C-alpha positions as CSV (number, residue, x, y, z in Angstrom):
1,M,-210.6,-37.3,31.8
2,P,-210.7,-35.3,28.6
3,T,-207.6,-35.3,26.6
4,P,-205.8,-31.9,26.8
5,P,-205.5,-30.1,23.5
6,R,-202.2,-30.6,21.6
7,R,-200.1,-27.5,21.5
8,T,-198.6,-26.7,18.1
9,A,-195.0,-25.8,18.4
10,R,-193.9,-22.5,16.8
11,S,-190.5,-22.0,15.3
12,A,-188.4,-19.6,17.2
13,P,-187.3,-16.5,15.1
14,L,-183.8,-16.9,13.6
15,P,-181.1,-14.5,14.8
16,A,-180.4,-11.6,12.4
17,P,-176.8,-12.7,11.6
18,V,-178.3,-16.1,10.4
19,L,-180.8,-14.3,8.2
20,R,-178.1,-12.2,6.6
21,A,-176.0,-15.2,5.9
22,A,-178.9,-17.0,4.3
23,A,-179.6,-14.0,2.1
24,L,-176.0,-13.9,0.9
25,L,-176.2,-17.7,0.1
26,V,-179.4,-17.2,-1.9
27,A,-177.8,-14.2,-3.8
28,A,-174.7,-16.2,-4.5
29,A,-176.8,-19.1,-5.8
30,A,-178.8,-16.9,-8.2
31,P,-177.4,-16.4,-11.7
32,A,-175.5,-13.2,-11.8
33,Q,-176.8,-10.6,-14.3
34,A,-174.0,-9.4,-16.6
35,A,-173.5,-5.7,-16.4
36,T,-173.9,-3.9,-19.7
37,P,-170.4,-3.2,-21.0
38,V,-169.5,0.5,-21.3
39,P,-167.8,1.3,-24.6
40,T,-164.4,2.8,-24.6
41,P,-163.6,6.0,-26.6
42,A,-161.8,3.9,-29.1
43,E,-164.8,1.6,-29.5
44,I,-167.1,4.6,-30.0
45,V,-164.9,5.9,-32.7
46,A,-164.6,2.5,-34.4
47,A,-168.4,2.2,-34.4
48,A,-169.0,5.7,-35.9
49,P,-171.1,5.4,-39.1
50,A,-169.5,6.5,-42.4
51,D,-171.6,9.7,-42.4
52,D,-169.9,10.9,-39.2
53,W,-166.6,11.2,-41.0
54,A,-165.4,14.2,-42.9
55,A,-162.8,14.0,-45.7
56,I,-159.6,16.0,-45.3
57,A,-158.5,17.5,-48.6
58,A,-155.1,16.4,-49.9
59,D,-154.3,20.1,-50.6
60,D,-154.7,20.7,-46.8
61,L,-151.9,18.3,-46.0
62,L,-148.1,18.7,-45.8
63,V,-146.2,15.4,-46.2
64,M,-142.7,15.3,-44.8
65,D,-140.5,12.4,-45.7
66,L,-137.4,12.0,-43.5
67,A,-134.5,9.9,-44.5
68,P,-134.6,6.3,-43.2
69,D,-132.9,5.6,-39.9
70,A,-129.6,3.9,-40.0
71,A,-131.1,0.6,-38.9
72,G,-134.1,0.8,-41.2
73,Q,-136.1,-0.2,-38.2
74,D,-139.7,0.4,-39.4
75,R,-139.5,0.3,-43.2
76,P,-136.1,-0.7,-44.4
77,G,-134.8,1.6,-47.1
78,R,-138.0,3.7,-47.1
79,P,-138.4,7.2,-45.7
80,R,-140.1,7.9,-42.4
81,R,-143.3,9.9,-43.3
82,V,-145.0,12.6,-41.2
83,V,-148.4,13.9,-42.4
84,I,-149.5,17.3,-41.2
85,Q,-153.0,18.7,-41.5
86,L,-153.1,22.5,-42.0
87,L,-155.4,24.8,-40.1
88,P,-158.6,26.0,-41.8
89,E,-159.6,29.6,-42.4
90,P,-159.5,32.1,-40.8
91,F,-156.5,31.0,-38.8
92,A,-152.8,31.5,-39.6
93,R,-153.5,32.6,-43.2
94,P,-150.2,34.3,-44.0
95,W,-148.1,31.5,-42.6
96,I,-150.1,28.8,-44.4
97,A,-149.8,30.7,-47.7
98,N,-146.1,30.6,-47.1
99,L,-146.0,26.9,-46.3
100,R,-147.8,26.2,-49.6
101,Q,-145.3,28.2,-51.5
102,L,-142.3,26.7,-49.7
103,A,-143.6,23.1,-50.3
104,T,-144.3,23.8,-53.9
105,A,-140.8,25.2,-54.4
106,G,-139.2,22.1,-52.7
107,W,-137.5,24.6,-50.3
108,W,-137.2,22.1,-47.4
109,D,-135.7,19.3,-49.5
110,G,-132.3,18.4,-48.2
111,L,-132.6,20.4,-45.0
112,S,-132.9,18.7,-41.6
113,V,-134.4,18.2,-38.2
114,N,-132.2,20.4,-36.0
115,R,-133.7,20.3,-32.5
116,V,-135.3,17.6,-30.3
117,Q,-136.0,18.8,-26.8
118,D,-137.4,16.2,-24.4
119,N,-141.0,16.7,-23.4
120,Y,-141.2,19.8,-25.6
121,V,-140.7,20.1,-29.4
122,V,-139.0,18.7,-32.5
123,Q,-137.9,21.6,-34.8
124,W,-136.9,21.4,-38.5
125,G,-135.7,23.8,-41.2
126,D,-132.4,25.3,-42.3
127,A,-129.7,24.6,-39.7
128,E,-127.7,27.6,-41.1
129,A,-130.5,30.0,-41.1
130,E,-128.7,32.4,-38.6
131,D,-125.7,32.6,-40.9
132,K,-126.6,34.9,-43.8
133,A,-123.6,33.6,-45.8
134,K,-124.7,30.0,-45.5
135,A,-128.5,30.3,-45.2
136,R,-130.7,28.9,-48.0
137,P,-132.4,31.9,-49.7
138,L,-136.2,32.0,-49.2
139,P,-138.5,32.2,-52.3
140,A,-139.5,35.6,-53.4
141,G,-143.0,36.8,-52.6
142,L,-143.6,35.2,-49.2
143,S,-146.5,36.8,-47.3
144,P,-145.6,39.2,-44.4
145,T,-146.5,38.0,-41.0
146,T,-147.4,39.7,-37.7
147,E,-148.2,38.7,-34.2
148,Q,-151.6,40.2,-34.7
149,D,-152.6,37.1,-36.6
150,Y,-151.8,34.6,-33.8
151,A,-155.6,34.9,-33.0
152,A,-158.6,35.6,-35.2
153,R,-161.3,38.1,-34.6
154,W,-164.6,36.5,-33.7
155,A,-167.2,36.2,-36.4
156,P,-170.7,34.7,-36.0
157,G,-170.6,31.0,-36.8
158,L,-166.8,30.7,-36.4
159,V,-167.6,27.8,-34.1
160,P,-171.2,26.5,-33.8
161,W,-171.0,25.5,-30.1
162,A,-168.6,25.7,-27.2
163,L,-167.3,23.6,-24.4
164,T,-167.3,25.4,-21.1
165,P,-166.9,24.7,-17.3
166,M,-170.7,24.0,-17.4
167,G,-170.6,21.6,-20.4
168,Q,-171.7,22.4,-23.9
169,T,-173.5,25.7,-24.5
170,A,-173.8,28.4,-27.1
171,P,-170.8,30.6,-27.5
172,E,-173.0,33.6,-28.4
173,V,-176.5,34.6,-29.3
174,P,-178.3,33.1,-31.2
175,P,-178.4,29.6,-29.8
176,P,-176.1,26.8,-31.2
177,S,-176.2,25.8,-34.8
178,P,-178.3,22.7,-35.7
179,A,-174.9,21.2,-36.6
180,A,-174.1,20.9,-32.9
181,P,-174.0,17.3,-31.7
182,A,-176.2,15.9,-29.0
183,A,-175.7,17.7,-25.7
184,I,-172.3,17.3,-24.1
185,T,-172.5,17.6,-20.3
186,A,-168.8,17.0,-19.6
187,P,-167.2,20.2,-18.2
188,V,-164.0,21.5,-19.7
189,R,-162.0,23.5,-17.1
190,D,-158.9,25.3,-18.3
191,A,-156.3,27.7,-16.9
192,Y,-155.7,29.4,-20.3
193,A,-159.1,30.1,-21.8
194,A,-162.7,30.5,-20.8
195,A,-164.2,28.1,-23.4
196,F,-163.4,26.1,-26.5
197,G,-164.9,25.2,-29.8
198,F,-163.9,23.2,-32.8
199,R,-163.2,24.5,-36.3
200,G,-162.4,22.1,-39.1
201,G,-161.4,19.4,-36.6
202,F,-159.1,21.6,-34.6
203,P,-159.7,22.8,-31.0
204,V,-159.8,26.6,-30.7
205,A,-159.9,28.7,-27.5
206,L,-162.5,31.5,-27.2
207,G,-161.6,34.8,-25.6
208,Y,-164.2,37.0,-24.0
209,P,-164.0,40.8,-23.3
210,E,-163.7,40.6,-19.6
211,G,-162.9,37.0,-18.7
212,P,-165.4,34.2,-18.4
213,P,-168.9,35.5,-18.8
214,K,-171.4,35.1,-16.0
215,A,-174.2,34.1,-18.5
216,W,-172.7,32.1,-21.3
217,K,-175.5,32.6,-23.7
218,T,-175.6,36.4,-23.5
219,V,-172.0,37.3,-24.3
220,A,-170.2,36.8,-27.5
221,P,-166.4,36.1,-27.7
222,V,-164.1,38.7,-29.2
223,Q,-161.5,36.4,-30.6
224,A,-160.5,32.7,-31.1
225,W,-157.1,31.1,-31.4
226,P,-155.7,27.6,-32.1
227,I,-154.0,25.9,-29.1
228,H,-150.9,23.9,-28.4
229,C,-151.6,20.2,-27.8
230,Y,-149.5,17.1,-28.4
231,G,-148.7,16.9,-32.1
232,T,-149.5,20.6,-32.8
233,V,-147.3,22.2,-35.4
234,G,-146.1,25.8,-35.1
235,V,-143.8,28.3,-36.6
236,G,-140.3,29.0,-35.2
237,R,-139.4,32.6,-34.8
238,N,-136.9,35.0,-33.2
239,M,-137.7,37.7,-30.7
240,P,-140.7,39.9,-31.3
241,P,-141.8,41.6,-33.4
242,D,-140.5,38.8,-35.7
243,A,-143.3,36.3,-36.2
244,G,-141.5,33.8,-38.5
245,T,-142.1,33.0,-42.1
246,G,-143.0,29.3,-41.8
247,A,-139.6,28.2,-43.0
248,E,-138.8,26.9,-39.5
249,L,-141.5,24.6,-38.0
250,Y,-141.8,22.6,-34.8
251,A,-144.1,19.8,-33.5
252,V,-145.1,19.4,-29.9
253,I,-143.9,16.0,-28.5
254,G,-144.6,16.5,-24.8
255,T,-146.9,18.1,-22.2
256,P,-148.9,20.7,-24.1
257,P,-147.0,24.0,-23.8
258,R,-150.2,26.1,-23.6
259,H,-148.2,29.2,-22.5
260,L,-147.2,29.4,-26.2
261,D,-150.8,30.0,-27.2
262,R,-151.1,33.5,-28.9
263,N,-147.3,33.8,-28.6
264,I,-146.4,31.8,-31.7
265,A,-148.3,31.0,-34.9
266,V,-150.0,27.6,-34.8
267,V,-150.4,26.2,-38.4
268,G,-151.5,22.6,-38.1
269,R,-151.2,19.2,-36.4
270,V,-149.5,15.9,-37.1
271,I,-152.2,13.3,-38.0
272,E,-149.9,10.4,-38.9
273,G,-146.2,9.6,-38.2
274,I,-145.6,11.6,-34.9
275,E,-143.6,8.6,-33.7
276,H,-141.0,9.4,-36.3
277,L,-140.4,12.7,-34.6
278,S,-141.0,11.8,-30.9
279,S,-138.5,8.9,-31.1
280,L,-135.6,10.9,-32.4
281,P,-132.5,11.2,-30.2
282,R,-132.6,14.2,-27.9
283,G,-130.3,17.1,-28.8
284,T,-127.3,17.5,-26.6
285,G,-127.0,21.3,-26.9
286,P,-128.9,24.1,-25.3
287,L,-132.7,23.8,-25.8
288,G,-132.2,20.4,-27.4
289,F,-130.4,21.7,-30.5
290,Y,-128.0,19.2,-32.2
291,Q,-124.4,20.3,-32.0
292,S,-123.2,18.6,-35.2
293,A,-124.5,17.8,-38.7
294,A,-124.0,14.1,-38.0
295,E,-126.7,14.3,-35.3
296,R,-129.3,15.8,-37.6
297,T,-132.0,13.8,-39.4
298,A,-132.2,14.7,-43.1
299,I,-135.4,15.8,-44.8
300,R,-135.9,14.2,-48.2
301,T,-138.9,16.2,-49.2
302,I,-141.9,18.2,-47.9
303,R,-144.8,18.5,-50.4
304,L,-148.4,19.3,-50.3
305,G,-150.5,16.2,-50.2
306,S,-152.0,16.9,-53.6
307,A,-148.5,16.5,-55.1
308,V,-147.7,13.1,-53.4
309,P,-148.6,10.1,-55.6
310,D,-150.6,7.3,-53.9
311,L,-151.1,9.3,-50.7
312,P,-153.9,7.6,-48.6
313,R,-157.1,9.6,-48.2
314,Y,-157.7,10.8,-44.6
315,Q,-160.9,11.5,-42.7
316,A,-161.6,13.2,-39.4
317,L,-164.5,12.4,-37.1
318,S,-166.9,15.3,-37.5
319,T,-167.3,17.4,-34.4
320,A,-170.9,17.9,-35.3
321,A,-171.7,14.2,-35.2
322,A,-173.5,12.4,-32.4
323,S,-170.5,9.9,-32.3
324,F,-168.2,12.8,-31.4
325,A,-170.5,13.8,-28.5
326,R,-170.4,10.3,-27.1
327,Y,-166.7,10.2,-27.6
328,V,-166.3,13.4,-25.6
329,E,-168.5,12.1,-22.8
330,A,-166.5,8.8,-22.7
331,R,-163.2,10.7,-22.5
332,A,-164.4,12.8,-19.7
333,N,-166.0,10.0,-17.7
334,R,-164.2,6.7,-18.2
335,R,-166.6,3.9,-17.0
336,D,-165.1,1.0,-19.0
337,T,-163.7,-2.0,-17.2
338,F,-160.2,-0.6,-16.3
339,F,-161.4,2.5,-14.6
340,V,-162.5,2.9,-10.9
341,K,-163.7,6.5,-10.7
342,P,-164.8,8.8,-13.6
343,A,-163.0,12.1,-13.7
344,G,-166.1,14.2,-14.1
345,G,-164.4,16.5,-16.6
346,V,-161.8,16.7,-19.4
347,D,-158.9,18.8,-20.6
348,I,-159.3,20.1,-24.1
349,C,-156.0,18.5,-25.1
350,N,-157.4,15.2,-24.0
351,L,-160.0,15.4,-26.7
352,P,-157.9,14.8,-29.9
353,V,-160.3,14.7,-32.9
354,P,-159.9,11.2,-34.3
355,V,-158.4,10.8,-37.8
356,R,-158.3,7.7,-39.9
357,R,-157.3,6.5,-43.3
358,A,-160.5,6.3,-45.5
359,P,-161.7,2.8,-45.8
C-alpha cells in the first residue's frame, strides 16, 4: 500500500494576551532611548551668549546701605545693600529727577525703614515726616509731581512688540521692530491690562482706547504704564491729589498689588538685595508700621550707583534677544523634569527680566 503523505503540523495562533506580554518583554529588553532634556528657564539664562546681555548704567541705580543686623548674620559688621534700577524714559520723570537730587544730597542718610507689612510692602524714609516740627526739610528745587504722570502717553516705538492673550504680536501698525525676538507663542492673560511690552528691561502695560482690540495689529495703544510686581519700587504718598515727592519709597515683598497700577508712581525695581527687605521683622502697628524707633532699621546711605566706589557692573537680559524669547516660552510651559503639565500661559509678573553681575 502506498504510504500516506505526512501532514505538516501548523502552530496554533497565540492568544492576544500572550502576544501583548511578549511585546512588552521585547520592549523592556531593548535599550531605552534617553529623552532629550528640556532646559529650565535658569539654564536658558545661564547659556545666553554675551551679546544677549545689556549693560545697566551705574547712574541708573540707587544703592541703599542698611545698618548691619544685630547678629551680623550675613556679612558681620558690613551694611546690608539693596540695589535699585530706575525706570527708563518716558516713565516717572519728575519722581526720578527728585530721587537723583535726594540721593546726591544724602537726604536719606540716617533715616530708616519704618514699615514692613507682610505680603505687601517695605517702606522707608523720614519716620517724622507727618510732624512738621520734626520732619527733615526737603531740598529746594524738587520737581512738582502729578497723578497724570503715573502713565505715559503712547508714542510709536515705545515698545517694539507686545505680549497678548494670543502670544506675541505688534502693538500697533507698522509691524514689530526688527529688534523683536523670535516669535513668542505663550499667551499672557491679565485682569488689569490688555497687553504688555518691555521697555529698558521693565514690563509695561498697554492701554487701548476701548479695551482689548479685536484686531491687535490694527489698533494702537493710547498709553503705557509700569506695573507692580515683586521687587517693584514705588513712591509713598498721602491722599490725592498728592502724588508724593519720592522722599518716601516702598518695595513690594509679596503678591503683586496690581490694583496700585496707575494709582501710585512706580520708579524702579530691586535687582539685588531684596532679601534684606523681605526678611525684616513685620511691623506691629496698623498697616505694618513700626511703633517705636527701636524697631526701625537704620539707613546708612542711599547714593546713585555712579557715586558708589567699587560697585559691581550689572547687566540685564535683552528683551530683544532670542534667549529672552526662549526664556518666556520656558516660563510659560515648564516641561523640565519636575513638571507634570505645562501651564499653557504666563502671568506678566512671572516673567522677571533676568539681571546678573557682569562677568
